[in-house]
C-alpha positions as CSV (number, residue, x, y, z in Angstrom):
1,M,82.0,63.4,62.3
2,H,80.6,59.9,62.2
3,I,78.5,57.8,64.4
4,E,79.8,54.2,64.7
5,S,79.3,51.2,66.8
6,G,81.6,51.1,69.9
7,A,82.6,47.6,69.2
8,A,85.0,48.9,66.4
9,W,86.7,50.7,69.1
10,G,86.7,48.2,71.9
11,I,83.4,49.3,73.6
12,E,80.5,47.0,73.1
13,E,77.7,48.7,74.9
14,C,77.5,52.0,73.1
15,R,77.9,54.1,70.1
16,V,80.8,56.6,69.6
17,F,81.4,59.7,67.6
18,V,84.5,59.6,65.5
19,K,86.1,62.8,64.2
20,R,88.8,62.5,61.5
21,Q,90.8,65.5,60.3
22,S,93.8,65.9,58.0
23,D,95.6,69.1,57.8
24,Y,93.1,71.1,59.7
25,I,95.4,72.9,62.1
26,C,95.6,75.9,64.4
27,R,98.8,77.9,65.2
28,P,98.5,79.5,68.5
29,P,100.8,82.7,68.6
30,W,103.3,81.0,71.1
31,R,103.7,78.0,68.6
32,A,103.6,79.9,65.4
33,F,105.8,77.4,63.6
34,L,104.2,74.3,64.9
35,A,101.1,73.1,63.3
36,T,98.8,71.6,65.8
37,P,95.7,69.6,64.8
38,R,92.4,71.2,65.9
39,L,91.4,67.8,67.3
40,H,94.4,68.0,69.7
41,R,92.9,71.4,70.9
42,E,89.6,69.7,71.5
43,Q,91.2,66.6,73.3
44,R,93.0,69.0,75.7
45,A,89.8,70.9,76.3
46,L,87.8,67.8,76.9
47,L,90.3,66.7,79.5
48,A,90.7,70.1,81.1
49,W,86.8,70.7,81.4
50,R,86.2,67.2,82.9
51,N,88.8,68.1,85.5
52,L,86.9,71.1,86.4
53,G,83.8,68.9,86.9
54,V,82.1,70.1,83.8
55,G,80.1,67.6,81.8
56,T,81.8,66.5,78.5
57,P,81.8,63.3,76.4
58,E,84.2,60.7,77.6
59,I,87.3,60.2,75.3
60,V,87.7,56.7,74.0
61,T,90.8,57.3,72.1
62,Y,92.9,60.1,70.5
63,R,95.4,59.3,67.8
64,R,97.7,61.8,66.0
65,K,100.2,61.4,63.2
66,G,101.7,64.7,62.0
67,T,98.6,67.0,61.1
68,D,96.3,64.1,60.9
69,A,94.1,63.2,63.9
70,V,91.4,61.0,65.1
71,L,89.2,61.7,68.1
72,V,86.7,59.2,69.3
73,V,84.3,60.1,72.1
74,R,81.5,58.0,73.7
75,E,77.9,59.1,72.8
76,V,76.3,61.1,75.6
77,S,73.1,59.0,76.2
78,D,69.8,60.2,77.2
79,S,70.6,63.9,76.3
80,Q,69.0,66.5,74.0
81,P,70.3,69.7,72.5
82,L,69.5,72.7,74.6
83,Q,66.7,74.1,72.5
84,E,64.9,70.7,72.3
85,A,65.3,70.1,76.1
86,L,63.7,73.5,76.8
87,E,60.8,72.6,74.5
88,M,60.0,69.3,76.1
89,P,56.6,69.1,77.7
90,G,57.0,69.4,81.4
91,A,60.6,70.6,81.2
92,D,61.8,72.5,84.3
93,R,63.1,75.5,82.2
94,N,64.4,77.4,85.2
95,Q,66.3,74.4,86.4
96,I,68.0,74.1,82.9
97,V,68.7,77.8,82.7
98,S,70.2,77.8,86.4
99,N,72.3,74.7,85.6
100,L,73.6,76.1,82.4
101,A,74.6,79.6,83.9
102,A,76.4,77.8,86.8
103,V,78.4,75.4,84.6
104,L,79.3,78.2,82.1
105,A,80.4,80.4,84.9
106,R,82.6,77.7,86.2
107,V,84.2,77.3,82.7
108,H,84.7,81.1,82.3
109,R,86.1,81.4,85.9
110,A,88.8,78.8,85.0
111,R,89.6,81.2,81.9
112,W,88.2,78.8,79.3
113,V,85.9,79.8,76.4
114,H,83.9,77.4,74.3
115,G,84.2,79.5,71.0
116,A,81.1,78.0,69.4
117,L,78.4,78.2,72.0
118,Y,75.3,77.2,70.0
119,S,72.3,75.1,71.2
120,P,73.5,71.9,69.4
121,H,76.8,72.1,71.3
122,I,75.0,72.1,74.6
123,L,73.3,69.0,75.7
124,V,70.8,68.5,78.6
125,Q,70.1,65.2,80.4
126,P,66.6,65.4,81.8
127,E,66.9,62.2,83.6
128,E,70.0,63.5,85.5
129,G,68.5,66.6,87.1
130,Y,68.9,68.5,83.8
131,A,72.7,68.1,83.9
132,V,74.5,70.2,81.1
133,I,77.1,68.6,78.9
134,F,79.3,70.6,76.4
135,I,80.3,69.0,73.1
136,D,82.3,70.1,70.1
137,L,85.1,71.7,71.9
138,E,87.2,72.1,68.8
139,K,87.4,76.0,69.1
140,A,87.7,75.9,73.0
141,K,90.7,77.7,74.4
142,R,92.1,79.5,77.4
143,S,91.2,83.2,77.5
144,R,89.9,85.6,80.0
145,R,89.6,88.2,77.5
146,L,87.1,86.3,75.2
147,R,84.6,85.4,77.9
148,R,82.3,88.3,76.8
149,N,82.6,87.1,73.1
150,D,81.5,83.6,74.2
151,L,78.4,85.0,76.0
152,D,77.6,87.3,73.2
153,R,77.7,84.4,70.7
154,F,75.5,82.5,73.0
155,W,72.8,85.1,73.2
156,R,73.0,85.9,69.5
157,H,72.3,82.2,68.6
158,N,69.9,81.3,71.3
159,R,67.0,83.5,71.1
160,Y,64.3,81.1,72.6
161,F,64.8,82.3,76.2
162,T,62.0,84.3,77.8
163,T,62.9,87.6,79.3
164,A,62.6,86.1,82.8
165,E,64.9,83.2,82.0
166,V,67.5,85.7,80.6
167,T,67.4,87.6,83.9
168,L,67.6,84.4,85.8
169,F,70.6,83.3,83.7
170,E,72.4,86.5,84.2
171,A,71.8,86.5,87.9
172,E,73.0,82.8,88.3
173,Y,75.9,83.3,86.1
174,Q,77.1,86.4,88.1
175,T,76.7,84.7,91.4
176,A,78.6,81.6,90.3
177,Y,81.3,83.6,88.5
178,R,82.1,85.6,91.5
179,K,82.0,82.6,93.8
180,P,85.5,81.9,95.4
181,A,87.1,78.9,93.8
């Protein structure tokens, strides 16, 4: 992934992230003989999650030729990775935890999993009421069965929560997950 000026992609006022992949494919079981670029999976997930009301980077362009693909997304301004946001002086940690739990429950209720739920893939915007943004949806896919794996991965790689914050997350997550659509 490279950071470039948006001017190269027709957007003057911001920077963009450019992902280029060649022959980096996935083969879902129902398409065993059709090679699909992983960036196509990410592009599909970005659009679907945005339709769910989940914060994701805005797609500038997606281009595909065979198994080569380019995905360009707008930089998420004024955001920080989850761990850095939690460590900011004066950060409302409980609000961050509550927002994250509610958004992740919305994703899981819609039968999506992130697949790589690490702190650098979760951005927080302190100026926007600690809004949560998910990035790097390359491994995201539809699956109700893998929801528990997503949460297990999250807890395994995000050990900087206090016991009270873990309890708050679990309570908020369960409430949001069981909420009728």
